[in-house]
C-alpha positions as CSV (number, residue, x, y, z in Angstrom):
1,M,23.3,6.0,-3.3
2,Q,22.1,3.0,-5.3
3,Y,21.5,1.1,-2.1
4,I,19.2,3.8,-0.8
5,I,17.2,3.8,-4.1
6,L,17.1,0.0,-4.1
7,F,15.8,0.1,-0.5
8,I,13.1,2.6,-1.4
9,Q,12.0,0.5,-4.4
10,I,11.9,-2.7,-2.3
11,L,10.0,-1.0,0.5
12,A,7.4,0.4,-2.0
13,R,7.0,-3.0,-3.8
14,S,6.5,-4.7,-0.4
15,I,3.8,-2.2,0.6
16,V,2.0,-2.6,-2.7
17,F,2.2,-6.4,-2.4
18,L,0.7,-6.3,1.1
19,L,-2.1,-4.0,-0.1
20,F,-2.9,-6.3,-3.0
21,L,-2.8,-9.3,-0.8
22,H,-5.1,-7.6,1.6
23,V,-7.6,-7.0,-1.1
24,V,-7.4,-10.6,-2.5
25,L,-7.7,-12.2,0.9
26,S,-10.7,-10.0,1.8
27,L,-12.5,-11.5,-1.2
28,F,-11.7,-15.2,-0.4
29,M,-11.1,-15.4,3.3
30,R,-13.2,-14.8,6.4
31,A,-12.1,-11.8,8.6
32,D,-11.4,-14.0,11.7
33,K,-8.5,-15.9,10.1
34,P,-5.0,-15.1,11.7
35,L,-3.4,-14.4,8.3
36,R,-6.0,-11.9,7.3
37,I,-5.8,-10.3,10.8
38,G,-2.0,-10.0,10.6
39,I,-2.0,-8.4,7.1
40,A,-4.9,-6.1,8.1
41,R,-2.8,-4.9,11.1
42,L,0.0,-4.0,8.7
43,V,-2.0,-2.2,6.0
44,D,-4.7,-0.5,8.1
45,P,-2.4,2.3,9.2
46,I,-1.7,3.0,5.5
47,L,-5.3,2.8,4.5
48,Y,-6.8,4.8,7.4
49,P,-6.0,8.3,6.2
50,F,-7.5,7.4,2.8
51,R,-10.6,5.9,4.4
52,R,-11.2,9.2,6.2
53,L,-11.2,11.1,2.8
54,I,-12.7,8.5,0.5
55,K,-16.0,6.8,1.5
56,P,-17.1,3.5,-0.1
57,F,-19.0,3.8,-3.3
58,N,-21.8,1.3,-3.7
59,G,-20.3,-0.8,-1.0
60,I,-16.9,-1.0,-2.6
61,D,-13.8,0.4,-0.9
62,Y,-11.5,2.0,-3.4
63,T,-8.9,3.1,-0.8
64,P,-6.4,0.3,-1.6
65,V,-6.3,1.4,-5.2
66,V,-5.7,5.0,-4.2
67,A,-3.1,3.9,-1.7
68,I,-1.2,1.8,-4.3
69,L,-1.2,4.8,-6.6
70,V,0.1,7.1,-3.9
71,V,2.8,4.6,-2.9
72,N,4.0,4.3,-6.5
73,L,4.0,8.1,-6.9
74,I,6.0,8.6,-3.7
75,E,8.5,5.9,-4.8
76,W,8.8,7.5,-8.2
77,L,9.4,11.0,-6.8
78,L,11.9,9.8,-4.2
79,T,14.0,7.7,-6.6
80,N,14.0,10.4,-9.3
81,F,15.0,13.1,-6.8
82,L,17.8,10.9,-5.3
83,A,19.1,9.8,-8.7
84,R,19.1,13.3,-10.1
85,Y,20.2,15.5,-7.3
86,L,22.4,13.4,-5.0
């Protein structure tokens, strides 16, 4: 059971790290660089549903912040459920 919880935590932290890296690289790196393209391919499927619901405000895209919060919430719910009921 602990291995499943650990796997969920590692997966969630990895997704959050990639989302954060995507935001930082978008500030400092051009969009045509291979590293930025690769990370965008990984995180765009995560961000796409949020981008349909949340439009940019004053030219700033807040969907990575919302996605990080949702990933953390899902991780917390899953780990608490598994630790308590299984």
